[in-house]
N, C-alpha and C positions, 0 to 999 in steps of 0.2 A: 452753515458747519462749524463746529465746533469740535478740534481733536482735543484727544488726553494724552497729554505725554507719559511714558513710561515710569513707575516708581525710582526714585532716587535707589531704593532699597533694593529692588525687582523685584518680580508677578510672587504671590503666595497663594498658595491653596486652600481651600477650606477645611478639605479632611485632613488629619494628621496623617492616616497614613499612607498620604500623596506629597512627594516633593517635587519641583522643579528647579530645570537645572537649563544653565544656558550654555548650547553645546556650538553656536556661532557664533561672532560678535566679529563684523568687519566691515571692512567697505562698502555696501553696498548701499545704491542709491536708490531709494523708492522699491523696494522686491514688494511686488506683489502677487505671486503664484510661486508654489513651488510642486515637484512632481520627484518620487522617489524610484531613480533608475536602478539601486539594489542598499542592500545595505549597509547606514554608512554612506551614502551615494544622491548626496540630491544636487537636483537642477534645480536654479532659482532667475527670476526672472527681475532685471531692472529695469524699471518702467520708458524713463526718458531715454537712458543710453539705448535701449531697444539689443541688449544681450543678453544671453543665456550663459550665467554660470553654471560652473561644477564646484562643487562642494564635498570632498570627498573626508573621512576619517576628520570633520571639521576644519578641515584647509581647502583655501578656495585655492580654485589651481590656478596658473598665474593666464593663459588665455580661454576666452570664453569659447562656445560653442559655435556662436554664433552671431555676427552681429550685424541687425537690421541695417541695409543701407540707407532705405527711405523714412525711417521711423518718421511717423506725425508722431508732437508733444510737446505743440506751442497752446493748445487748450491742456481743462484741465485733466482731464478724463483719459484723452488720449494715450497710446502708446505699447508698451508691449506688456499683456494683460492677462494673456489666461496660459496654464500649458496640462497638458496630459499624454502620458507615455501610453503605448501598446507596446507590447512585445507579440510578436506575430506568430511566433513559434518554441516550440522548446529544445529546438537544436541550434549548435551556432553559424550558421549560415542562414536561419531564418532572419527577416531586417527588423529592425527594432524603430518603432514609428516614433514619431514627437511630433506633438499638433499645438500648435500657433496660434493664439490671435493677437492681432494688432493691429493699429493705427497706421499705414502707409497714405505717403503724402499724396497731394494731388498732382496735376502736370502744369507746364508751363502751358498748354496749351486749351486750359481754361477747367480739365476736368477736377471734379470737387474730391479731397480726401476720403477714404474706404475704410471700414471696418472690414478685415480677412479674417481667414481662418487655413492657413497653412498646413501640410501636411511634410514633415521631413523626416530623412533617415538618419538614424547615427551612422556614421564611419565604424569602419570595420575597425577600427585602435581608438573608438570611443572617443576620439579627436573633435572632432566636427559633426555639424547638423551637413546633409547637403542633399538634394536629389528634393528641391521645393517641388511642389505641388497645390494651387490654389483650390480650395473645397466650397470656402463659400463667400460668396462677394457682399458688404452690405453697407447698406449706408452711415455716415457717420456725422455727418454734417447737418444743422439746425435749417426748416426750411424756411425758416425768418435769419437773413445773411446780421441782424443785430442782435443776435442770443447766442445764450454761447452752448456750443455743440458740446455736452454731457450726456450723461444716464449712459454709458457707453457698454454696461455690464462688464463683458469678457470674460468669465470663467470657462474652462470648457473641462470636459468629465467624458469618460467612453464608459456605454452604460452596458449594463446583464448583457443585453444586444448584442455586444462589441459594436455599434452603431455609437458615432459622437454628439455629444448634444452639448448644445452652448446656451449663455443667455444674455438676452440683449435690451436696454432700455430704448424708450420711447425717442432717441438722439434726440436733444434740443428743444422737445417740442412737438415733433410729428403727431397728427391728429386725421388720423385715418380711421380704418375700421380696427386694426390691429389695436386702435386704443378707445372703441367703441363709439364713435363717433359713426351714424349709420348712414349718414351723406358722404363719408369721407372717401379718401383713395382707398383702393382694395389692399389688401396684403403687403407689405413691403420688405419683411424681414427688419421692421422694428418690435419694439414693445413684445416680447415671444422666447417663450424656449426652443429652440430650434436642432433638428434633429437634422443628418444626412450620413450617408454610410461614410465609410473609412477611404472612400474613391469620389466622394462628392456627390452621391447621387442621391436621388430621393428615398426615403423607407416607404416599402408600400406593405399593407395599408397604412397611406398617413388618416391622423384622428380627423381633418376638413374638408380631407374630399379635392372635388374639384373647386371646395371654395377657395383655396389656399392655390393662387397663381404662381408660388414658391414653392409649392410642393415640402415644404421644411416644417411646419410650426406642427409642433408638440402640446403647446398652451399657449395664448396670448394676453392681452389687459393687463400686462409688467409695466409699471412703472420703470422701475429699475432693478437689476439684484445684482449682488454681489458674493452670492453662494445659495449651492445646490449642489445635493446630494442621493444615491440612489439606497432606497434603504436595504441592506443588507438579505431580510430576512422575506419582504415581499415584494424589493426589484422598485417601491414605487419611487417618483420623487418626491423631496420636498424640499423647499428654499424659503432663504430669505427676502424680502421685500423691502422698499425704501419709500416711506410719503413722505409727503411735499413736507411737513412743517410738523406732523404728528401719525400717528398712526402706522409705525411699522408693524412690518408681519409676520409670522413664519405660515407658510402653506404647506397643503399635502396635494400636490398636484398629479391631478390622473391626465390621460391623455383627449385632448379638446381642452384643459382647462382653460376656464375665461376668469382668471384674476380680477376683473372690473374696471381697472382705470382706463380712463378718466372722470368715470362716472363714478366709483364707489374705491374708497379706500378704510381699510379697516370694519367693523360690522356693522352690513347694511340694517339700515333701521327697520322697526316693522312693515313700515308699510311699499318698502322696496321690492317691486317686480323687476327680476331678473328678464325677463321674455319679452319684459316690454319695454326696459329701458337701457337693455346691453344687446351689443349684437350677435346674434345665435347662429349664424350662418345656416338657416336652417335645423333649429335644434341640435346642430352635432356640438354646438360649442358651452360647456356646462360651468357657469358660475355656483362655486359655494364661497361662503364665510372665510379668514382665515383660521387657523387653527392656533393663535395665541397673535397678541395686539399688544406692543408697547405703545401706552395712548403717547408719551412722552418719551422723543424722538431720542434714537441711544446710534441712531446710523449703523444697522445689521451690517455685519459684513459676512466673511467664511462663514460655511454650515459643512461639520463632518459626523457621520454617523463611524463608532469606535466599532467595528468591526472583530474585537479582540474582547476577553478577561483579562488580559492583563495587568489593568486598576481594578480590579476587583467581578465580579460577577455582576455586581446592581448597576456596571456603567456599560456593560457589553450592550452592543447596539442600540445604545443610548446616542441622543443627537446631541452635539457640539455645537456652540455661534460665537462669534466674536462681537466686536463693533468698534466705533468710530471715539465716540462720545466721552465712553465711562473710562475703559478700560477693562473692563469687567472678561471675563470669559464665561456662558451660561451652561448650562447642563438641563436638557430637554429625556424626561424618562417617557416611556411609549404606554396608549394601555394596551389590554390583551389584546385588543383586538388589532392595532397598529394601524388604525387607523385615526387617530388622535390622539393627544397628550394627555400625562397623567398628572392633572395638575389639582391641587386642594386649597382651600381657604379663601384667602383673600383671592387666588388666582383664577377659582374652580368654576368664575364664569369667561377662562380666558383672555381676559383682556387685564395689566398691568396702567394702572392710574396715575400711579404714582412709583417715582423710582424707589420705596422706602418696601413697595409690593416684591420687589424682583428680586427679593435676600434669599428666598426658598429656593431660587434655579440659578442663583449665583454660584458657582465652580469655583471661580476665581479673580482677581485682580492684580492692578498694578502692571498692565502686560502694553499701557498703552496702545496704539491703533494697531487691532489685526487684521492682518492682510488675508493668509488664507494659515488652514486646517489642516493634517495630512496624519493621516498613520503610518508610522514608522514600519518597511519594510525588513521582517524579518525580526521583528523586537516586539513589533504589536503595540509601542509605546504612543503616546499621543505629541505630535510636535506643531510647535504654533509659531506661525512668521509677522513681523513686526514691521512695520512703517519704518522704526530706527536702525532696522537691519540685524535683525536678532533674531536668532532658531532658539527655541527653548523645548525643551522635553520635558515633559509629566511622567513620572514613573512611582515605584512605592518606596515608599521614604525607609 
């Protein structure tokens, strides 16, 4: 994977009515995700250091909110990966929960590294994360000890149902029913969008029922994902998915969605029968083609709906996604029923065969590797986190 460095002159936006400004440039090492605690108050994760930083009014506070003591970072995609914030009430006495997805080291007794989601509470003075509670215990190592343990996913979101969602990939090549191997092991917490309550309990009813021994799967058959979000109008999940050497995807994810990996990536050929070629769990799992495919890989990352009209009504409730390979920021408009994307011309087949065909959906360029996208608390503008430690804000010019 070849990552695109940021432009030496800074990123640009193609709409002349908008501009981009850098609101933070500091000593952040491999920032993976961010979340707004309040207006001009952002929590940012540093992947390998295992710290949660707080940036207030563009200034990095001298002490992180937490230092993960046993962070595992020796593999390229291990580390502190995802964050979500949930304020449980309106009064000051109600706790603020901070959910973190990270890879913990194995033990000297031979226990292997694991990906975990912990729920923390923000201390009353806002200076620390305290009272960690383990919600999810997920694989982090490859079944093959000689293979890299990658495809850990790691984004965390709070859904409109107030439950906790995360995405995880096949984690170094797991090959079981979650990856559509009918003869493989049962669902094991890999290759899916998973869901639990804020206390770590199963959400009932769960889409796959008794076929899911983990009782956590919302969707499966996902090779790897670095971004998903909820449509603010319908509540539906949309995600990005990374292909192997081609066929990166944007998907509409219904409960029980089967994304097809490892039998299918990109658009299915005419003779493809998901009922016979994929694991369906008694027809509880449902495959459908992606809503968009980059034929030439760009390694899509974050995905975010802009639930604000602050950039203009034409962008309200539309999708923004970033990538690794080009430094582009993409914008997708929705169709009238919000069950597909509004695409025309060479993209009307939902496939970009060449990078030249991408021009109608490129919103901005020059960002370098985009690791997260969020909507600002209070101002409703679009915020972009990049691999080099910058945070940008897009706003009217």
